[in-house]
Short mmCIF file of the C-alpha atoms (twelve columns), coordinates in Angstrom:
data_MODEL
# 
_entry.id   MODEL 
# 
loop_
_atom_site.group_PDB 
_atom_site.id 
_atom_site.type_symbol 
_atom_site.label_atom_id 
_atom_site.label_alt_id 
_atom_site.label_comp_id 
_atom_site.label_asym_id 
_atom_site.label_seq_id 
_atom_site.Cartn_x 
_atom_site.Cartn_y 
_atom_site.Cartn_z 
_atom_site.pdbx_PDB_model_num 
ATOM 1   C CA . MET A 1   144.651 129.087 77.886  1 
ATOM 2   C CA . THR A 2   141.004 128.276 77.216  1 
ATOM 3   C CA . LYS A 3   138.772 128.911 80.210  1 
ATOM 4   C CA . THR A 4   137.294 125.506 81.013  1 
ATOM 5   C CA . ALA A 5   134.376 124.731 83.298  1 
ATOM 6   C CA . ILE A 6   134.592 121.301 84.913  1 
ATOM 7   C CA . VAL A 7   131.097 120.210 85.946  1 
ATOM 8   C CA . LEU A 8   130.854 117.495 88.588  1 
ATOM 9   C CA . PHE A 9   127.557 115.622 88.315  1 
ATOM 10  C CA . ASN A 10  126.006 113.994 91.348  1 
ATOM 11  C CA . LEU A 11  122.575 112.909 92.520  1 
ATOM 12  C CA . GLY A 12  121.934 115.552 95.161  1 
ATOM 13  C CA . GLY A 13  120.026 115.197 98.392  1 
ATOM 14  C CA . PRO A 14  117.588 117.121 100.599 1 
ATOM 15  C CA . ASP A 15  119.083 119.896 102.713 1 
ATOM 16  C CA . SER A 16  116.273 119.878 105.300 1 
ATOM 17  C CA . PRO A 17  113.359 117.666 106.377 1 
ATOM 18  C CA . GLU A 18  111.041 119.934 104.361 1 
ATOM 19  C CA . ALA A 19  113.088 119.272 101.221 1 
ATOM 20  C CA . VAL A 20  112.688 115.496 101.368 1 
ATOM 21  C CA . GLU A 21  109.374 115.231 99.529  1 
ATOM 22  C CA . PRO A 22  110.215 117.689 96.707  1 
ATOM 23  C CA . PHE A 23  113.603 115.988 96.312  1 
ATOM 24  C CA . LEU A 24  111.847 112.628 95.908  1 
ATOM 25  C CA . PHE A 25  109.372 114.157 93.464  1 
ATOM 26  C CA . ASN A 26  112.211 115.450 91.291  1 
ATOM 27  C CA . LEU A 27  113.791 112.004 91.369  1 
ATOM 28  C CA . PHE A 28  110.683 110.068 90.369  1 
ATOM 29  C CA . ASN A 29  109.632 112.675 87.805  1 
ATOM 30  C CA . ASP A 30  112.815 112.025 85.816  1 
ATOM 31  C CA . PRO A 31  111.919 110.032 82.670  1 
ATOM 32  C CA . ALA A 32  115.184 108.110 83.136  1 
ATOM 33  C CA . ILE A 33  113.731 106.761 86.405  1 
ATOM 34  C CA . ILE A 34  110.059 106.363 85.457  1 
ATOM 35  C CA . GLY A 35  109.544 106.078 81.725  1 
ATOM 36  C CA . ALA A 36  105.799 106.788 81.612  1 
ATOM 37  C CA . PRO A 37  104.454 109.706 79.501  1 
ATOM 38  C CA . ALA A 38  104.836 113.091 81.194  1 
ATOM 39  C CA . PRO A 39  101.319 113.559 82.652  1 
ATOM 40  C CA . ILE A 40  101.226 110.025 84.032  1 
ATOM 41  C CA . ARG A 41  104.793 110.247 85.299  1 
ATOM 42  C CA . TRP A 42  103.949 113.485 87.138  1 
ATOM 43  C CA . LEU A 43  101.033 111.815 88.896  1 
ATOM 44  C CA . ILE A 44  103.117 108.751 89.790  1 
ATOM 45  C CA . ALA A 45  105.923 110.969 91.095  1 
ATOM 46  C CA . ARG A 46  103.474 112.929 93.248  1 
ATOM 47  C CA . TYR A 47  102.000 109.764 94.711  1 
ATOM 48  C CA . VAL A 48  105.280 107.928 95.315  1 
ATOM 49  C CA . SER A 49  107.107 110.935 96.775  1 
ATOM 50  C CA . ALA A 50  104.268 111.640 99.223  1 
ATOM 51  C CA . LYS A 51  104.094 107.978 100.223 1 
ATOM 52  C CA . ARG A 52  107.854 107.560 100.685 1 
ATOM 53  C CA . ALA A 53  108.591 110.939 102.299 1 
ATOM 54  C CA . PRO A 54  107.855 109.906 105.931 1 
ATOM 55  C CA . VAL A 55  110.175 106.889 105.683 1 
ATOM 56  C CA . ALA A 56  112.852 108.945 103.959 1 
ATOM 57  C CA . ARG A 57  112.639 111.666 106.616 1 
ATOM 58  C CA . GLY A 58  113.246 108.954 109.203 1 
ATOM 59  C CA . ILE A 59  116.359 107.876 107.308 1 
ATOM 60  C CA . TYR A 60  117.695 111.426 107.076 1 
ATOM 61  C CA . ALA A 61  116.960 111.955 110.775 1 
ATOM 62  C CA . HIS A 62  119.987 109.716 111.404 1 
ATOM 63  C CA . LEU A 63  122.028 112.282 109.455 1 
ATOM 64  C CA . GLY A 64  120.797 115.426 111.184 1 
ATOM 65  C CA . GLY A 65  117.756 115.837 108.934 1 
ATOM 66  C CA . LYS A 66  119.622 116.294 105.666 1 
ATOM 67  C CA . SER A 67  121.921 114.612 103.183 1 
ATOM 68  C CA . PRO A 68  125.689 115.180 103.557 1 
ATOM 69  C CA . LEU A 69  126.192 114.621 99.824  1 
ATOM 70  C CA . LEU A 70  126.520 118.278 98.840  1 
ATOM 71  C CA . GLU A 71  129.238 118.986 101.399 1 
ATOM 72  C CA . GLN A 72  131.080 115.842 100.317 1 
ATOM 73  C CA . THR A 73  130.865 116.820 96.658  1 
ATOM 74  C CA . GLU A 74  131.927 120.397 97.360  1 
ATOM 75  C CA . ALA A 75  135.004 119.085 99.178  1 
ATOM 76  C CA . GLN A 76  135.908 116.985 96.145  1 
ATOM 77  C CA . ALA A 77  135.338 120.013 93.901  1 
ATOM 78  C CA . ALA A 78  137.633 122.135 96.089  1 
ATOM 79  C CA . ALA A 79  140.352 119.454 96.041  1 
ATOM 80  C CA . LEU A 80  140.113 119.208 92.267  1 
ATOM 81  C CA . GLN A 81  140.084 123.002 91.854  1 
ATOM 82  C CA . GLU A 82  143.327 123.244 93.814  1 
ATOM 83  C CA . ARG A 83  144.950 120.773 91.432  1 
ATOM 84  C CA . LEU A 84  143.711 122.414 88.228  1 
ATOM 85  C CA . GLY A 85  144.421 126.106 88.831  1 
ATOM 86  C CA . ASP A 86  142.845 129.335 87.627  1 
ATOM 87  C CA . ASP A 87  142.224 128.369 83.997  1 
ATOM 88  C CA . PHE A 88  139.599 125.912 85.243  1 
ATOM 89  C CA . LYS A 89  136.417 126.452 87.223  1 
ATOM 90  C CA . VAL A 90  135.051 123.394 89.038  1 
ATOM 91  C CA . LEU A 91  131.275 123.503 89.477  1 
ATOM 92  C CA . VAL A 92  128.772 121.147 91.087  1 
ATOM 93  C CA . ALA A 93  125.546 120.192 89.301  1 
ATOM 94  C CA . MET A 94  123.114 118.099 91.320  1 
ATOM 95  C CA . ARG A 95  120.381 116.294 89.434  1 
ATOM 96  C CA . TYR A 96  117.507 116.411 91.929  1 
ATOM 97  C CA . TRP A 97  118.263 119.166 94.453  1 
ATOM 98  C CA . HIS A 98  120.286 122.350 94.832  1 
ATOM 99  C CA . PRO A 99  122.562 123.338 93.250  1 
ATOM 100 C CA . PHE A 100 120.554 122.257 90.233  1 
ATOM 101 C CA . THR A 101 122.053 121.963 86.756  1 
ATOM 102 C CA . THR A 102 120.509 125.301 85.810  1 
ATOM 103 C CA . GLU A 103 122.499 126.922 88.621  1 
ATOM 104 C CA . ALA A 104 125.752 125.367 87.398  1 
ATOM 105 C CA . VAL A 105 125.028 126.528 83.846  1 
ATOM 106 C CA . ALA A 106 124.459 130.070 85.095  1 
ATOM 107 C CA . ALA A 107 127.719 129.981 87.080  1 
ATOM 108 C CA . ALA A 108 129.715 128.694 84.092  1 
ATOM 109 C CA . LYS A 109 128.224 131.368 81.851  1 
ATOM 110 C CA . ALA A 110 128.890 134.159 84.364  1 
ATOM 111 C CA . TRP A 111 132.514 133.033 84.708  1 
ATOM 112 C CA . GLY A 112 132.924 133.207 80.952  1 
ATOM 113 C CA . ALA A 113 133.704 129.564 80.300  1 
ATOM 114 C CA . GLU A 114 134.814 128.923 76.722  1 
ATOM 115 C CA . ARG A 115 134.774 125.145 77.018  1 
ATOM 116 C CA . VAL A 116 132.958 122.627 79.235  1 
ATOM 117 C CA . VAL A 117 133.919 119.191 80.531  1 
ATOM 118 C CA . LEU A 118 131.098 117.162 82.077  1 
ATOM 119 C CA . LEU A 119 132.598 114.875 84.718  1 
ATOM 120 C CA . PRO A 120 130.082 112.573 86.446  1 
ATOM 121 C CA . LEU A 121 130.866 111.329 89.934  1 
ATOM 122 C CA . TYR A 122 129.408 108.041 88.717  1 
ATOM 123 C CA . PRO A 123 132.401 105.878 87.726  1 
ATOM 124 C CA . GLN A 124 130.098 103.294 86.152  1 
ATOM 125 C CA . TYR A 125 127.833 104.493 83.356  1 
ATOM 126 C CA . SER A 126 124.068 104.129 83.568  1 
ATOM 127 C CA . THR A 127 121.181 105.609 81.648  1 
ATOM 128 C CA . THR A 128 119.637 106.450 85.044  1 
ATOM 129 C CA . THR A 129 122.581 108.550 86.244  1 
ATOM 130 C CA . THR A 130 125.168 109.823 83.757  1 
ATOM 131 C CA . ALA A 131 122.868 109.892 80.735  1 
ATOM 132 C CA . SER A 132 120.123 111.667 82.674  1 
ATOM 133 C CA . SER A 133 122.549 114.301 83.981  1 
ATOM 134 C CA . VAL A 134 124.076 114.926 80.556  1 
ATOM 135 C CA . ARG A 135 120.663 115.354 78.943  1 
ATOM 136 C CA . GLU A 136 119.679 117.837 81.631  1 
ATOM 137 C CA . TRP A 137 122.893 119.825 81.111  1 
ATOM 138 C CA . MET A 138 122.329 120.036 77.358  1 
ATOM 139 C CA . ARG A 139 118.734 121.137 77.872  1 
ATOM 140 C CA . ALA A 140 119.640 123.777 80.460  1 
ATOM 141 C CA . ALA A 141 122.628 125.069 78.507  1 
ATOM 142 C CA . LYS A 142 120.544 125.492 75.356  1 
ATOM 143 C CA . ALA A 143 117.782 127.250 77.288  1 
ATOM 144 C CA . ALA A 144 120.362 129.654 78.771  1 
ATOM 145 C CA . GLY A 145 122.013 130.366 75.436  1 
ATOM 146 C CA . PHE A 146 125.215 128.817 76.723  1 
ATOM 147 C CA . GLU A 147 126.281 126.392 74.026  1 
ATOM 148 C CA . ARG A 148 130.025 125.918 74.231  1 
ATOM 149 C CA . PRO A 149 132.313 123.119 73.041  1 
ATOM 150 C CA . THR A 150 131.467 120.351 75.489  1 
ATOM 151 C CA . GLU A 151 133.144 117.037 76.214  1 
ATOM 152 C CA . THR A 152 131.624 114.318 78.352  1 
ATOM 153 C CA . VAL A 153 133.506 111.799 80.457  1 
ATOM 154 C CA . CYS A 154 131.436 108.710 79.833  1 
ATOM 155 C CA . CYS A 155 132.670 106.478 82.620  1 
ATOM 156 C CA . TYR A 156 135.868 105.366 84.310  1 
ATOM 157 C CA . PRO A 157 135.236 102.024 86.028  1 
ATOM 158 C CA . GLU A 158 138.880 100.928 85.789  1 
ATOM 159 C CA . GLU A 159 140.600 104.321 86.026  1 
ATOM 160 C CA . PRO A 160 143.945 103.695 87.759  1 
ATOM 161 C CA . GLY A 161 143.624 106.287 90.515  1 
ATOM 162 C CA . LEU A 162 140.097 105.226 91.414  1 
ATOM 163 C CA . VAL A 163 141.181 101.581 91.547  1 
ATOM 164 C CA . ALA A 164 144.270 102.407 93.621  1 
ATOM 165 C CA . ALA A 165 142.266 104.473 96.111  1 
ATOM 166 C CA . MET A 166 139.603 101.821 96.579  1 
ATOM 167 C CA . ALA A 167 142.187 99.035  96.858  1 
ATOM 168 C CA . ASP A 168 143.991 101.014 99.560  1 
ATOM 169 C CA . LEU A 169 140.794 101.315 101.585 1 
ATOM 170 C CA . VAL A 170 139.902 97.650  101.042 1 
ATOM 171 C CA . ARG A 171 143.307 96.492  102.320 1 
ATOM 172 C CA . THR A 172 142.784 98.463  105.528 1 
ATOM 173 C CA . GLY A 173 139.287 97.047  106.021 1 
ATOM 174 C CA . TRP A 174 140.428 93.506  105.220 1 
ATOM 175 C CA . ALA A 175 143.208 93.695  107.813 1 
ATOM 176 C CA . GLU A 176 140.687 94.787  110.449 1 
ATOM 177 C CA . ALA A 177 138.181 92.043  109.606 1 
ATOM 178 C CA . ALA A 178 140.923 89.400  109.427 1 
ATOM 179 C CA . ALA A 179 141.099 89.364  113.225 1 
ATOM 180 C CA . SER A 180 137.854 87.316  113.087 1 
ATOM 181 C CA . GLY A 181 138.845 84.920  110.292 1 
ATOM 182 C CA . ARG A 182 139.517 85.094  106.563 1 
ATOM 183 C CA . PRO A 183 137.238 87.881  105.275 1 
ATOM 184 C CA . ARG A 184 134.997 88.050  102.260 1 
ATOM 185 C CA . VAL A 185 134.797 91.370  100.399 1 
ATOM 186 C CA . LEU A 186 131.339 92.477  99.250  1 
ATOM 187 C CA . PHE A 187 131.417 95.146  96.557  1 
ATOM 188 C CA . SER A 188 127.957 96.628  97.099  1 
ATOM 189 C CA . ALA A 189 126.439 98.884  94.436  1 
ATOM 190 C CA . HIS A 190 123.069 100.581 94.136  1 
ATOM 191 C CA . GLY A 191 120.745 98.270  92.249  1 
ATOM 192 C CA . LEU A 192 118.757 98.781  89.059  1 
ATOM 193 C CA . PRO A 193 115.504 97.248  87.875  1 
ATOM 194 C CA . GLN A 194 116.239 94.265  85.647  1 
ATOM 195 C CA . ARG A 195 114.273 95.786  82.775  1 
ATOM 196 C CA . VAL A 196 116.711 98.728  82.622  1 
ATOM 197 C CA . VAL A 197 119.601 96.322  82.174  1 
ATOM 198 C CA . ASP A 198 117.611 94.272  79.655  1 
ATOM 199 C CA . ARG A 199 117.390 97.402  77.510  1 
ATOM 200 C CA . GLY A 200 121.195 97.455  77.301  1 
ATOM 201 C CA . ASP A 201 122.315 99.493  80.301  1 
ATOM 202 C CA . PRO A 202 126.020 98.595  80.889  1 
ATOM 203 C CA . TYR A 203 126.050 99.446  84.608  1 
ATOM 204 C CA . PRO A 204 126.392 95.882  86.002  1 
ATOM 205 C CA . LEU A 205 129.223 95.181  83.563  1 
ATOM 206 C CA . HIS A 206 131.015 98.328  84.700  1 
ATOM 207 C CA . VAL A 207 130.494 97.496  88.380  1 
ATOM 208 C CA . GLU A 208 131.975 94.056  87.791  1 
ATOM 209 C CA . ARG A 209 134.989 95.607  86.077  1 
ATOM 210 C CA . THR A 210 135.621 97.982  88.957  1 
ATOM 211 C CA . ALA A 211 135.348 95.193  91.510  1 
ATOM 212 C CA . ARG A 212 137.636 92.875  89.553  1 
ATOM 213 C CA . ALA A 213 140.266 95.585  89.087  1 
ATOM 214 C CA . VAL A 214 140.174 96.580  92.765  1 
ATOM 215 C CA . ALA A 215 140.344 92.972  93.943  1 
ATOM 216 C CA . ALA A 216 143.463 92.437  91.831  1 
ATOM 217 C CA . ALA A 217 145.017 95.714  92.983  1 
ATOM 218 C CA . THR A 218 144.742 94.818  96.676  1 
ATOM 219 C CA . GLY A 219 147.508 92.259  96.229  1 
ATOM 220 C CA . ILE A 220 145.724 89.914  98.643  1 
ATOM 221 C CA . ALA A 221 146.256 86.340  97.504  1 
ATOM 222 C CA . ASP A 222 143.090 84.344  96.734  1 
ATOM 223 C CA . LEU A 223 140.862 87.214  97.804  1 
ATOM 224 C CA . ASP A 224 137.281 86.087  98.405  1 
ATOM 225 C CA . TRP A 225 135.091 88.768  96.802  1 
ATOM 226 C CA . ARG A 226 131.614 89.170  95.344  1 
ATOM 227 C CA . VAL A 227 129.531 91.889  93.709  1 
ATOM 228 C CA . CYS A 228 126.059 92.542  95.121  1 
ATOM 229 C CA . TYR A 229 123.349 95.187  94.901  1 
ATOM 230 C CA . GLN A 230 121.489 97.181  97.531  1 
ATOM 231 C CA . SER A 231 118.578 99.640  97.837  1 
ATOM 232 C CA . ARG A 232 115.849 97.631  96.129  1 
ATOM 233 C CA . VAL A 233 112.424 99.295  96.209  1 
ATOM 234 C CA . GLY A 234 109.036 98.461  94.723  1 
ATOM 235 C CA . PRO A 235 107.644 95.280  93.174  1 
ATOM 236 C CA . LEU A 236 109.861 95.149  90.054  1 
ATOM 237 C CA . LYS A 237 112.544 92.526  89.592  1 
ATOM 238 C CA . TRP A 238 115.972 94.024  90.379  1 
ATOM 239 C CA . ILE A 239 119.426 92.862  89.411  1 
ATOM 240 C CA . GLY A 240 121.209 90.670  91.923  1 
ATOM 241 C CA . PRO A 241 122.499 89.126  93.969  1 
ATOM 242 C CA . ALA A 242 121.048 91.296  96.738  1 
ATOM 243 C CA . THR A 243 123.397 92.561  99.421  1 
ATOM 244 C CA . GLU A 244 120.972 91.340  102.096 1 
ATOM 245 C CA . ASP A 245 121.202 87.803  100.733 1 
ATOM 246 C CA . GLU A 246 124.993 87.928  100.816 1 
ATOM 247 C CA . LEU A 247 124.852 89.055  104.454 1 
ATOM 248 C CA . ASP A 248 122.697 86.054  105.298 1 
ATOM 249 C CA . ARG A 249 125.022 83.727  103.385 1 
ATOM 250 C CA . ALA A 250 128.069 85.065  105.245 1 
ATOM 251 C CA . GLY A 251 126.242 84.528  108.536 1 
ATOM 252 C CA . GLU A 252 125.489 80.916  107.664 1 
ATOM 253 C CA . GLU A 253 129.131 80.359  106.694 1 
ATOM 254 C CA . ARG A 254 130.469 82.415  109.648 1 
ATOM 255 C CA . VAL A 255 132.590 84.548  107.309 1 
ATOM 256 C CA . PRO A 256 133.796 88.061  108.333 1 
ATOM 257 C CA . LEU A 257 132.730 90.748  105.868 1 
ATOM 258 C CA . VAL A 258 134.370 93.797  104.350 1 
ATOM 259 C CA . VAL A 259 131.659 95.869  102.669 1 
ATOM 260 C CA . VAL A 260 132.783 98.252  99.933  1 
ATOM 261 C CA . PRO A 261 130.547 100.960 98.388  1 
ATOM 262 C CA . VAL A 262 131.882 100.272 94.906  1 
ATOM 263 C CA . ALA A 263 129.641 102.713 93.002  1 
ATOM 264 C CA . PHE A 264 129.429 105.520 95.598  1 
ATOM 265 C CA . VAL A 265 132.337 107.976 95.726  1 
ATOM 266 C CA . SER A 266 130.780 110.058 98.533  1 
ATOM 267 C CA . GLU A 267 129.022 109.244 101.792 1 
ATOM 268 C CA . HIS A 268 125.249 109.603 101.823 1 
ATOM 269 C CA . SER A 269 122.155 107.822 103.079 1 
ATOM 270 C CA . GLU A 270 122.884 104.556 101.249 1 
ATOM 271 C CA . THR A 271 126.263 104.285 102.988 1 
ATOM 272 C CA . LEU A 272 125.737 106.014 106.330 1 
ATOM 273 C CA . VAL A 273 122.299 104.553 107.071 1 
ATOM 274 C CA . GLU A 274 121.678 101.547 104.830 1 
ATOM 275 C CA . LEU A 275 125.184 100.046 105.036 1 
ATOM 276 C CA . ASP A 276 126.283 101.334 108.442 1 
ATOM 277 C CA . ILE A 277 123.065 100.858 110.399 1 
ATOM 278 C CA . GLU A 278 120.515 98.649  108.660 1 
ATOM 279 C CA . TYR A 279 122.837 96.132  107.025 1 
ATOM 280 C CA . ARG A 280 125.187 96.048  110.000 1 
ATOM 281 C CA . HIS A 281 122.226 95.105  112.200 1 
ATOM 282 C CA . ARG A 282 121.158 92.423  109.735 1 
ATOM 283 C CA . ALA A 283 124.707 91.038  109.603 1 
ATOM 284 C CA . GLU A 284 124.887 90.850  113.386 1 
ATOM 285 C CA . GLU A 285 121.535 89.067  113.551 1 
ATOM 286 C CA . ALA A 286 122.702 86.643  110.842 1 
ATOM 287 C CA . GLY A 287 125.789 85.754  112.869 1 
ATOM 288 C CA . VAL A 288 128.468 87.438  110.753 1 
ATOM 289 C CA . PRO A 289 131.651 87.372  112.927 1 
ATOM 290 C CA . ALA A 290 132.822 90.842  111.837 1 
ATOM 291 C CA . TYR A 291 131.305 93.585  109.692 1 
ATOM 292 C CA . VAL A 292 133.727 96.243  108.444 1 
ATOM 293 C CA . ARG A 293 132.419 98.931  106.123 1 
ATOM 294 C CA . VAL A 294 135.037 100.575 103.906 1 
ATOM 295 C CA . PRO A 295 134.670 104.377 103.557 1 
ATOM 296 C CA . ALA A 296 133.643 105.964 100.267 1 
ATOM 297 C CA . LEU A 297 136.521 107.448 98.274  1 
ATOM 298 C CA . GLY A 298 135.816 111.050 99.253  1 
ATOM 299 C CA . CYS A 299 138.973 113.133 98.802  1 
ATOM 300 C CA . HIS A 300 141.429 110.242 98.775  1 
ATOM 301 C CA . ALA A 301 144.483 111.617 96.969  1 
ATOM 302 C CA . ALA A 302 144.559 108.845 94.362  1 
ATOM 303 C CA . PHE A 303 140.895 109.430 93.514  1 
ATOM 304 C CA . ILE A 304 141.465 113.172 93.101  1 
ATOM 305 C CA . ASP A 305 144.373 112.195 90.827  1 
ATOM 306 C CA . SER A 306 141.816 110.369 88.682  1 
ATOM 307 C CA . LEU A 307 139.465 113.332 88.559  1 
ATOM 308 C CA . GLU A 308 142.321 115.644 87.610  1 
ATOM 309 C CA . ARG A 309 143.453 113.325 84.834  1 
ATOM 310 C CA . LEU A 310 139.927 113.067 83.426  1 
ATOM 311 C CA . ALA A 311 139.313 116.814 83.738  1 
ATOM 312 C CA . ARG A 312 142.483 117.612 81.786  1 
ATOM 313 C CA . ASP A 313 141.976 114.838 79.237  1 
ATOM 314 C CA . PRO A 314 138.321 113.780 78.941  1 
ATOM 315 C CA . GLY A 315 139.273 111.435 76.122  1 
ATOM 316 C CA . ALA A 316 141.057 109.265 78.683  1 
ATOM 317 C CA . SER A 317 137.649 107.817 79.523  1 
ATOM 318 C CA . ARG A 318 137.408 106.292 76.062  1 
ATOM 319 C CA . GLY A 319 138.411 102.728 75.439  1 
ATOM 320 C CA . LEU A 320 137.220 99.361  76.699  1 
ATOM 321 C CA . ALA A 321 134.773 100.720 79.269  1 
ATOM 322 C CA . CYS A 322 132.991 102.905 76.758  1 
ATOM 323 C CA . LYS A 323 133.114 100.310 73.972  1 
ATOM 324 C CA . ALA A 324 131.481 97.846  76.327  1 
ATOM 325 C CA . ALA A 325 128.596 100.244 76.823  1 
ATOM 326 C CA . GLY A 326 127.793 100.160 73.137  1 
ATOM 327 C CA . ARG A 327 125.556 102.657 71.438  1 
ATOM 328 C CA . ILE A 328 124.067 104.149 74.605  1 
ATOM 329 C CA . CYS A 329 127.425 105.097 76.086  1 
ATOM 330 C CA . LEU A 330 128.359 108.712 75.406  1 
ATOM 331 C CA . GLY A 331 131.930 107.645 74.804  1 
ATOM 332 C CA . GLY A 332 133.696 110.780 76.002  1 
ATOM 333 C CA . GLY A 333 132.915 112.581 72.751  1 
ATOM 334 C CA . GLN A 334 131.474 115.943 71.928  1 
ATOM 335 C CA . GLY A 335 128.116 116.863 73.362  1 
# 
């Protein structure tokens, strides 16, 4: 059988307090994040990363000084590897910190991979995540002389296993919150600047599709649910509604909340600090009767089922989700 490297894309995170500023620099120096010409972007990235580093180090201090994202992703890779067997090699490629894409390319080449499947741990496609990671893989693979037949999983916002796993977790959270009244489910996703969406990025559409599919799969009659967006930074207009505003609204209406990280499949600072600490505090101050945060999917068996299905058949990601993305969606095709 063809030796196939399965490359799991994720954001990455600093592995020490000293790594915070260079991690942020790598993030803001990505043209998918800041679209200015290279020299200007470099200067902006230097300035912003230095300015934000002290605050970010404070956030990571809640997590022992580093991001848990790599360990989470490695656990998912190990679970997927066990399912796939020896003809596959599951590798992790982080976009902004170790193991970088260049390291994953080197590992795939050393293993002797004859075929590559790029599998983003971003269920919903965005130019700022999946597209950026795919471009970096293609650049690094070409530079390393490792150009093999490559298929890309575009996106999988309504993949059955992902939906089943999230619905299972939502039902558990809803039952807990229901002790304080009839809950409202907030599907909270990382936000994007409005101008990115205005250029045709399909991310909000994909988030909505995931939320709608999960809400239906819970089987809860007349489920009260909404999509909202977190992690706004800077002066630009961001897509909404904002998660903070939905917390305030629930407080005014005295509605218990079940908060679901709909676009995060692993725990990291946006879930463990922003959702669990900062937003919980805001909800309590707003008078929300109960605040239940649903875990990220992690290694939920149904989610690993999804990853296995996509790894074995990357074309399964084609269809409505990719058609909705239009010309900028990679569509699961050859790269």
